[in-house]
ZAVEX-398031 format. One record per residue (C-alpha): x, y, z. Coordinates in steps of 0.5 Angstrom, whole numbers, padded with zeros to 4 digits, always signed. Layout:
BEGIN
XYZ
...
***
This chain:
BEGIN
+0029+0001+0041
+0024+0001+0038
+0022+0007+0033
+0015+0007+0031
+0013+0008+0024
+0011+0016+0023
+0009+0014+0015
+0003+0017+0013
+0000+0011+0010
+0001+0009+0017
-0002+0015+0021
-0007+0015+0017
-0009+0009+0013
-0016+0009+0013
-0013+0016+0008
-0008+0013+0004
-0012+0014-0004
-0014+0020-0002
-0007+0023+0000
-0005+0020-0007
-0011+0023-0010
-0009+0030-0006
-0001+0030-0008
-0004+0030-0015
-0009+0034-0015
-0006+0041-0008
-0001+0044-0010
-0001+0047-0002
-0002+0039+0000
+0004+0036-0005
+0008+0041-0002
+0006+0039+0007
+0006+0031+0005
+0013+0033+0003
+0016+0038+0008
+0013+0032+0013
+0016+0025+0010
+0023+0029+0010
+0022+0032+0017
+0020+0024+0018
+0026+0022+0015
+0030+0026+0020
+0028+0025+0026
+0028+0017+0024
+0036+0019+0022
+0037+0022+0028
+0033+0017+0033
+0037+0012+0029
+0044+0015+0032
+0046+0018+0025
+0046+0024+0025
+0047+0028+0031
+0043+0033+0035
+0042+0036+0041
+0035+0034+0045
+0032+0040+0044
+0034+0040+0037
+0030+0034+0036
+0023+0036+0040
+0023+0042+0036
+0023+0038+0029
+0019+0033+0033
+0014+0040+0034
+0015+0042+0027
+0013+0034+0025
+0006+0035+0029
+0005+0042+0027
+0005+0039+0019
+0002+0033+0020
-0005+0037+0024
-0006+0041+0017
-0006+0035+0014
-0010+0032+0018
-0015+0039+0017
-0015+0038+0009
-0016+0030+0009
-0022+0031+0014
-0024+0038+0009
-0022+0036+0002
-0027+0033-0002
-0023+0027-0007
-0021+0029-0013
-0025+0027-0019
-0023+0022-0025
-0023+0030-0029
-0018+0033-0024
-0013+0028-0022
-0012+0026-0030
-0011+0033-0030
-0006+0033-0026
-0003+0028-0028
-0002+0030-0035
+0000+0036-0032
+0006+0032-0027
+0008+0028-0033
+0009+0035-0038
+0014+0038-0032
***
């Protein structure tokens, strides 16, 4: 059975640039993005047979991933693209920290 790719860049290809910008400029978005990636990685691992998990626990993990993805999508729909000045400041802060 072939597993589907659920990376956010595949889920929302039209928002790749906006996601990159928001990861730098919006701490909440960045946290959600990281949470989604961790959930997705865990699901992929279990579905690939690299770990043991009950069916019920896997379904709960998938529901959580979907909830996280829905929240990310809402932000992508409503948030403005950060301006260059905001991105530069966020990038500088990330480099310094």
